[in-house]
C-alpha positions as CSV (number, residue, x, y, z in Angstrom):
1,X,135.8,-87.0,48.4
2,X,132.7,-88.4,46.7
3,X,130.5,-88.2,49.8
4,X,131.7,-84.7,50.5
5,X,130.7,-83.8,46.9
6,X,127.2,-85.2,47.5
7,X,126.9,-83.3,50.8
8,X,127.9,-80.2,49.0
9,X,125.0,-80.7,46.5
10,X,122.6,-81.2,49.4
11,X,123.8,-78.0,51.0
12,X,123.2,-76.1,47.8
13,X,119.7,-77.4,47.5
14,X,118.9,-76.6,51.1
15,X,120.3,-73.1,50.7
16,X,118.5,-72.6,47.4
17,X,115.0,-73.7,48.1
18,X,115.1,-76.4,50.8
19,X,114.4,-76.4,54.5
20,X,115.4,-77.6,57.9
21,X,112.9,-77.5,60.7
22,X,115.0,-77.3,63.8
23,X,113.8,-80.8,64.9
24,X,116.1,-82.8,62.6
25,X,114.1,-82.9,59.4
26,X,115.3,-81.5,56.1
27,X,113.7,-81.4,52.8
28,X,112.3,-79.7,49.7
29,X,109.0,-79.1,47.9
30,X,109.2,-78.8,44.1
31,X,107.0,-79.0,41.1
32,X,109.6,-81.0,39.3
33,X,109.4,-84.7,39.8
34,X,112.8,-85.2,38.2
35,X,114.4,-82.8,40.7
36,X,112.6,-84.5,43.6
37,X,114.1,-87.9,42.6
38,X,117.6,-86.4,42.1
39,X,117.5,-84.7,45.5
40,X,116.2,-87.9,47.1
41,X,119.0,-89.8,45.5
42,X,121.7,-87.5,46.9
43,X,120.1,-87.7,50.4
44,X,120.3,-91.5,50.1
45,X,123.9,-91.4,49.0
46,X,124.9,-89.5,52.1
47,X,123.3,-92.1,54.4
48,X,119.9,-90.6,54.9
49,X,116.6,-92.4,54.3
50,X,114.5,-90.0,52.2
51,X,110.8,-90.2,51.5
52,X,109.1,-88.7,48.5
53,X,105.4,-87.8,48.7
54,X,102.8,-85.5,47.3
55,X,101.9,-82.2,48.9
56,X,99.1,-80.3,47.1
57,X,100.5,-79.9,43.6
58,X,104.1,-80.5,44.5
59,X,106.5,-83.3,45.2
60,X,107.9,-83.2,48.7
61,X,111.2,-84.9,49.7
62,X,112.2,-85.1,53.3
63,X,114.6,-87.0,55.6
64,X,115.5,-86.9,59.2
65,X,118.9,-86.6,60.8
66,X,119.5,-84.7,64.0
67,X,123.2,-85.1,63.5
68,X,123.2,-83.6,60.0
69,X,120.9,-80.7,60.9
70,X,122.9,-79.9,64.0
71,X,126.1,-80.0,62.0
72,X,124.6,-77.6,59.5
73,X,123.2,-75.3,62.1
74,X,126.4,-75.2,64.2
75,X,128.5,-74.5,61.1
76,X,127.0,-71.2,60.3
77,X,127.3,-69.2,57.1
78,X,131.0,-68.3,57.0
79,X,132.2,-71.7,58.2
80,X,130.0,-73.5,55.7
81,X,131.7,-71.7,52.8
82,X,135.1,-72.3,54.2
83,X,134.2,-76.0,54.4
84,X,133.0,-76.0,50.8
85,X,136.2,-74.4,49.6
86,X,138.6,-76.5,51.6
87,X,136.9,-79.9,51.9
88,X,133.7,-79.9,49.9
89,X,132.9,-79.2,46.3
90,X,131.8,-75.7,45.4
91,X,130.7,-76.7,41.9
92,X,128.3,-79.3,43.4
93,X,127.0,-76.7,45.8
94,X,126.3,-74.3,43.0
95,X,124.7,-77.1,41.0
96,X,122.4,-77.8,44.0
97,X,121.5,-74.1,44.4
98,X,120.9,-73.8,40.6
99,X,118.8,-77.0,40.4
100,X,116.6,-75.5,43.2
101,X,116.3,-72.2,41.4
102,X,117.7,-70.6,44.5
103,X,120.1,-67.7,45.1
104,X,123.4,-67.4,46.9
105,X,122.8,-64.2,48.8
106,X,124.0,-63.6,52.4
107,X,121.4,-64.1,55.1
108,X,120.0,-61.0,56.6
109,X,118.0,-58.0,55.6
110,X,117.9,-57.1,51.9
111,X,115.7,-55.2,49.5
112,X,114.2,-57.2,46.6
113,X,112.4,-56.0,43.6
114,X,110.1,-58.4,41.6
115,X,108.6,-57.4,38.3
């Protein structure tokens, strides 16, 4: 279960503020070096080989895994949350989304108001 917990955290970060590029690369850009190191650590724990670098005034963390990115893409939104509830760790997912200052809204059109 530990590895599934760590995957859940990575999914939360990716949904919150991370990215996948469609070519097997996933990652994050952040102003927080501590968060970059934490995310990198979780990527390493799930068997990826992350790199941390500087990009403008941010820390960039990225790793490559076609298998992981395809698994994530093929799973889709509804199936991902079913996996999180049945096999993963919802609390770790929420922690990842929270750490990345992200939100948990459904993909698709929405109206946002920023003050």
